[in-house]
N, C-alpha and C positions, 0 to 999 in steps of 0.2 A: 259400513264402518262398524259392524257388529264385533269383529275381532279386536278392533282398536278400543272399543268401549270396555271390553273385558280386562284390558291391561291397565293397571293404575298409572296415572300420569303424574310424575313428580314435578311440582311447580314451586318455584320461588316467587313470591309476590312482594313487591316493594310498594307499600300503600300505607299512608298515615291516617286514613279514614277507615275505621272498622266497618262502617255501614257500606261504603263502596266496595271494600274487600268481600263482605258477605254477599252483596248482590252479584259480584263477578263469580264467586264460587258457586252460588246457586244456579247461575246460568250453565256452568260446566257440569254440575251434578245432574241437572235436568236433561242434558245431552248424553247422559250415561257414560261420561268420561272417567268417572271414579278418580277425581283429583286428590293427590296427597300434597296439601299446600303447606308451605313454610312461610309465615308472614314476617316481614321486616318493616318497621315503621321509620327507621332512620338509617343514616350511613353506617354507623357502627354495627347495628344488627345485620345490615345487608352484607357487609364485609365478612362478618363472622359466619353468616349462613352460607356464603359462597364456598367457604372452606370446610363446611360441616359434612356435606354429602353431594353426590352427583345429582343433576337435575335434567329433565327433559325439556323444560320451557321456563322462561322468565317473563313475568308480567310486571311492568313497572309504570308507576305514575310519573308523568313528565316533570311535574313541579312539586317539590317538597320544601319545607322551611330551610333545612340545612343541606339539602341535596338536590340535584337536578338530574333529569333523564340522561343528558349527554354524559355526565360524569359516571352515572350508573352503567351506561353502554360501554364506555371505555374500560371501566373496571371489569365488566363481564368478559369482554374480549381478551383482556390481559389474563384473567384467571381461568376462564373456561373455554376460550377459543370461539368456535363457530356455533355455540348453542343458540337456538332461536330466542329472540327477545321481541316482545310486542309491547308497545306503549299504550297505556290507557290514560286518557287525559280528559279533563272537563272541557277544555277548549284548546285547540291546536291549529294554528294557522296553516295555510297551504304551503307556504315557504318553509316553515319549520318542519312540517311533516316530510316534505321532500328531502330536507337536509338530514333528518334522522335516517331515512332510507338509504341515502347516499353514504352515510357513515357506518352502515351495517345493521341497522334495525331491520327486523323481518316484516313488521307491519305496524299499524297504529289503529286504535279504536277509540271513538269518542264515548265518554261515559253516558251520554244521553242517547246513544245508539248501540247499546250492549247486545242487540240481536246479531251484530256482526262479529261478536267475540268468538262464538263457537266455530263458525266457518274459518275465521282467521287462525284459531288455534289448530284446527284439523289440518289446514293447508300448511301451517308452519311445521307441524309434526311430520307430515308426509314429506315435505321438502328436506327436513333434517334427516329423516330416515334414508331418503334417496341419496343425499349428500354423503352420509356415513357409508352407505353401501358402495358408492362410487370411489370414495377415498380408500376403502378397504380393497376394492378390486384393483385400483391403481397400485397400491402397495404390494398386493400379491403379484401383479404383473411385473413390477420392478424386481421383486424377489425372484420370480420365475426366470426373468431375463438374465439376472445376475447368475443364478444357478446354471442356466443354460450356457452362458459364456464360460463359467468356470469348468463345466464339463467339457465343452469344446476345446478349451485351452489345455485341458489335461490329456486330451487324446494325442497319442504320438503322431498320428497322420497329420499332414498339412491340409488345411481346409480353407477355402476362400470363395468369395462370391464376386463375379465380375460381369460387366456389361459386354455386349457383343463386340465393342471396340477394345476389349481386353482390359479396360480400366477397372482397378480393384475398388470395391465398395466395402468389403469386409475380409479380414484374414485372422486366423487364430494364432496362438502363441508359437506353435510349431513352425508356421510359415515365417513369422518374424525372427525366430531363432536361426533359420537357415539362410534367408535372403538378405542382401545388404539393406541398410536403412535407406529410406527414400525411394524404394521400388514402388512405382505406381501402377505398372501393368504386369500381368503375370508372365507373358512370354518375353522376359528380359534376356537378351543375349548374354549378359554377364553371368547368369546362373545356369545356363544350358551348355552342355558339352557341344563343341562345334560340330561334331559328327552327328548329333541327335537333333539339333535345332531345326534343320530343314524338314526332316521327316515329321517332327511334331507340328510344325506350321502347316504342312500339307494336310495332315490328318485333321487339324483344327479347321482349316478352310472347308474341307469336305463336310465335316460335321455341322458347321455353321450354315452351309448351303442346304443341307438336308434336314436341319433341325433335329439331329439325332446325337446321342451320346457317343463318345469315342474313348478308347483306351489305348495307351502306348507305354512302352518302357523306355525311359530316358535316364541319362546321367545328369545330376544336378550338383553344383558346386556348393559344398557346405562352408559357410563363411568362417566358422570357428577354427577349423584346422586346414581350410583350403584343399580339401580332398574331394574327388568325384565319387558320388555314391549313386547306385542304381535306385530308381524310384518307379513305381507303377502309377502312371499319370492317368487320371480319368476326369472328364468334364461332362456334365449332364445339364440339359436345358431345364429350367424351372418353369412349370406351367403357370399361367395366370390363375387367379382365384375365382374367375367368372364361372358361370354355370357350364359354358361350353368347353372350358379348359383350353381356350385358344392360347397360343404362344404370344406373350406380350413383350415386344421389344422395348423394354425399359431398363434402366440401370439395375444391375444385380440379378439378371435373369439366367446366369450360368453358374452352376455349383461345381467347384473343382476340388479334387482330393489328390494327394500324392502320398503313397505308402512306401516307406524305405524298404528296399529289397536287398540291400548290400549284404547284411548278415546272412540272409536266407541263401543268396547266391554263393557266399563263401562256404556255408555249411553243405550245400549241394555239391560244390566242387570237392570239399573234403570227403564227402561220402563217396563220390566217384573215385577219388584217389585211394580211399580205403578199400573199395571193392577191387580196384586194380592190384593193390598190394596183397589183398587176400588171395586173388588168383595166382599172383606171382609166388606167394608163400606156399600155396598148395603144390605148384609146379616144382619149386625148389625142394620141398619135402619129398616129393616123388623121386626127383633126381638123386637126392641124398640117400634115399632108401635103396635105390638101384646101385649106387656106388658102393654101398656097404658090402654087397655080395661079392664082387671081385676082390675087395680088400681082404675079406676073410680067406679067400683062396691064396692071395699073395702072402699073407701071414703064414699060412701052412707051408707054402713053397719055401719061404725063407727059413722056416724051421728045418725042413729037409736039407736045404743047402748048407745050413750051419752044421748039421751032422756030418755032411760030406767034406766039410772044410776044417775039420779038427787039425790043429797044428799049423795052419796057415794064418799067421797073425795079421797080414795085410788084408786077406779076404775077410777075416772076422771083423776087422775095424770097419771095412766098407759095409758089412752086414749090419753092424751096430748103427751106422749112420742111416742105412736104408730103413731099419726098423723104427728109428726115431721119426723119420719123415712119414712113414706109414701111420705111425701113432698120431702124428699131427693131423694128417688128412682125416683119419678116423674121428679125431676130436672136432674137426671143422664140420664134418657131416653130422655128427651128433648135435652140435650147436645149431646147425641149420634146421634139423628136425625139431629141436627144442623150441626154436622161434615160433614154429607153426603150432606146436602143441601147448604153448604157454596159455594159461587161463586169461580171459579178457577182463576179469575182475581183480581189484587190488588184493594182494596176498602179502604175507610177511616174507621179506627177502633178506637173506644173510648178506651183509655188506661185503665181507671178505670173500665169500664164495663167488658172488657175481663179478667183483672186480678182478679176481683171479681168473675167472673164465674169459673175461674180456681181454685181459693182457695176454693170455695164451694164444688168442687168435692172431695177435700181431707179432708173435715170436720171431718169425722169419724176417719181417720188415725191420724189426728192432735190431736183429743180429746183423742184417745187411748194412744198416747205417751205423752200426756200432754205438747205439744209443744206450746209455746206462739208465736203468729204471729201478725205482724202489716203490714198494707198496707198504703202507703203514695203516693197519686197521686193528684196533683192540678186539680181542675175542668177544663174541656175544653181541656185537652191534648189529641191529637189524632195523628195517624200516618197511613201511607199507607202500606198495606200488604195483602197477601192472608190470609183471616181470619182463615181458618181451619189450615193452616200450622203454623202460628204464635201461634195459641192456642196450637197446639201440642208441639211446642218448649217450651212454658211456662210450660206446663204440665210436660215435661221431666225435666226441671230445678227444679221445685218445688218437684217433685218426688225424684230426686237425693238428694235434700237438706234434705228431710224427712229421706231418708235412711242414710244420713251422721250424722245427729244430734242424740243424745241419748234422753232418757226420760227427760222431763222438759227442753228441748232445746229451741232454739229461731230461728225464721226465719223472716226476714224483707224483704218486697217487695216494691220497689220504682220505680216510673217513673218520670223523670225530664228532663227539657230542657237543652241542651248543645250547645256550639258553636263549629262547625267543619269547619276548613279552612275559618273562617270569615262568615260562613253561619249558620243559626239556625238549630239545630238538636234535636234529642230525644235519651234518653238512659233509658233503663229499667234494674234494678239491683235486683238480688235475693241474699240476704246475709244469711249466716247461721253460727252458731258457732260450726259446727261439727268437724270432725277429720281432715279436710283439704285434699289436694291433694298431693300425692307423687310427687317429682320433675320429675321423669321419665314419669309419667302420664301427668303432666302439659305440658311437652315438646311435647307430642303426641296429644295435643288438636287439634281437627280436625272437619270438617263439619259432618252433620248427618250420611252420608253414612258410615263413618268409625270411629265415636267417640266411645271410649271404654266405657263399662258399668262398672263404678266404683263409689265408694262413692263420692258424691259432684262434679262429672265431668259432666258439662252441655252439652247438645246437642245444638250446635250453629245453628242459623238461622237468616234470615233477611226477607225482603219482599218476597224473593223467595229463596228456599233452595240452588239453584245453585249459588247464589251470596252471600252465607253466609260468606265466608271467607273474603269478602270485607267489610261487615257491622257489623261484630261481633268481639269483642275483646276477647282475651284469658282471662280465669279466673285468678283473683288474689287470692293467697292462703297464709296462714300462718299455723303454727302447729295446730291451733285450730279454723280456720275460712276459709270460702271460699266466694268470691263475684263473681257472674257470670253476666257479662254485655251483653246486647243486644242493638244494635244501628240500628233500622229500620229507613227508611226515614220518616220524619214527613209529616203530611198532609199539604196541601198548605196554609191553613189559621189557623192552630192550634197554631202556635207560633208567630203570628203577634204582640202580646202584651207581655210585660215583665211578667214573672211568678215568684212569690216568692216561693222558696222551702226551707224548714227547713234544716239546715246543718246536723242535726241528726234526721233521721226519727224515731228512736226508742223512742223519747220523745213525739211523737204525740199520741193522743188518739187512741184506737183501733177502727176499723171500724165495720160496721154492721156484716160482716162475722166473725170477731173475737168475737163479742158478742155472735153470735150463737154457736161458738165452746165452749165458756165458759159455755153456757147453757148445751151443751152436757156433758161437764166435771162435771157439778153440778148434772146432771141427773144420770150419771154413777156412781157417788160417793154414 
């Protein structure tokens, strides 16, 4: 007890006899305990001393004129909790001594047997230290367990522990968020896809028989939106804590995890699609390049034929029509090459230029259906986007609009500046007076990867197709019209000045592209 003797022991002593107090302190000093004693002779001094400082031990006389030991014990437990308290009394019956111990006293010592004081004090201090250590350890364990549960609940993977009969003994928050309330066993038919349940159960039976982990991909039903999502399912047996590490068939001996693979599978599918499109784009670019060579020869031949046809008005008219068609074919091949050569990073795109390019691609179809078209874009309006992707979006919108309107219909294309959350923005609109969108189709309006092919249903997009849902509004529709908006991010300097936009773009004069379509209509008539 050498280390204990070196540390001062803070003692509160309740004793009205100075001589008895001196004898007790002398015993403690002789044992090299280095006591720091605060003496209280009555109730008032005792209560004041309890609040003055912390103590390691309380020594109390059992009987005082205005105070008794039981009251002192109750007051000590109220103020200081489990601090050890030893009664020192001149005489204490056996029944009273047992009563004091039952009520929480640590020990008792008779004044005529003070040789027991030092061992009682040492034992009380040791028990108090062990109790404090145990309480701190339990508090740390509870804190650690709470922190562990918080970490496990924050993990996006589903985690659970189950017995060999599949009964759950623990599950984290991700599991509770996915499965229905009241699920008591992990292989519940209600959460497994019918096509995957049997294979999962076969794998589980084999793993249980061999006492080995198993992994399988299954589809689980997410209760929040009732959709099937692919998960990587894995169950691992938990070894017993014995020295041999034997498998203990008790509750909670299988650890299960399920990792959501749905987004990963969608991304992989998108990557495969992108690779296919890339190959197709390279092939289309090669074909377009090869088409350009005979087009140049045809152009030269038409020039020679025109020289030989001077004075023949009918032949010259047909030559004009042929040259227009060749020019359109050349424009299409150039556009095809441009699709492949466009950069894959966002660049500044001139709104009027790209809309004009898109409308030119549909000149023949528009002329064949006698569709009147207007394009309204104020000069200088630009936005930032991946050019090839935004061009494809506009092509889809215009193509759907052409499919939706009948003969002699109308399509208006507009680009205009807007304010979004007090910041300048840009909006492109494709109006048509076609058949409109059925309500159930409008509700299913979605990004390019899942947009339905239906009359007047646009394929949405923005600067990047992956962000389309954030920058593209749903189409507005009526029984005889559809408006498809796109809101890509504007270029940094394109909207620095106020731009006047006519409220009704249909009143504007037709642009160069529309003039060309009217030329086609005149020629075809």
